[in-house]
N, C-alpha and C positions, 0 to 999 in steps of 0.2 A: 504494500500500500504506500509506504513512504517513498520507495524508489519510483513508483509511477507518478506520484505528485512532484517529485524532484525533476523528473524528465519533462513533465508538463510545464513546470516553471521555466526550465531551460528553453523549451520551444517557444514559449511566450516571450522570453527575454530576447532571443535571437530575432524573432519576428518584429518586436518593437524596435530593436536596434536597426534592422533593415529599413523599416519605414521611416525611422528618424533620419537616417542617412539620405534616403530618397527625398524626404522633405527639405533637408538642408541643401541638397544639390538643386532641387527645384527652386528654392528661395534664392540661390546664387545665380540662377539662370543657366546652369549647366545641363539641366535635364527637365524637360516639360515645364518651361517657365510660365506657367499659367497659375493664377491665384487659386483656381478651383482644385488643381492638383496639389498645391501646397496644403490647403485646408484638409483635403482628403488624406494625405500622407500623415499629417499631424494628428488627425482624429484617429486613424488606424494605430498610430504609435501609442496614443493615450489608451485606446481600447485594449490593446494587447498588454500594455504595461500594467493597467489596473486589473486585468484578468488574472494576473499572477497572484493577487492578494484576495481573491474570492474565497469565502469559507468553503471548506471541504464537506462539512455536514452542519445541519441545524442543531442548535442546542436543545 
C-alpha cells in the first residue's frame, strides 16, 4: 500500500514538473507563446501538484 502511494506521488510530481517547464517555456515565448496555453500548463501543474496531497482514505 505504501509503495503504491509513493509511486503515485512520484508520477504526480514528474507530471507537475513537466507542465511547469512547459508553462515557463510558453511564458518565455519558446514554445506555444499563447496566453491560453500558459494558463492551461499552469493549471495542469497546480492540479497534479495538489493531487499529491489528497487523502488516501476518509477518517
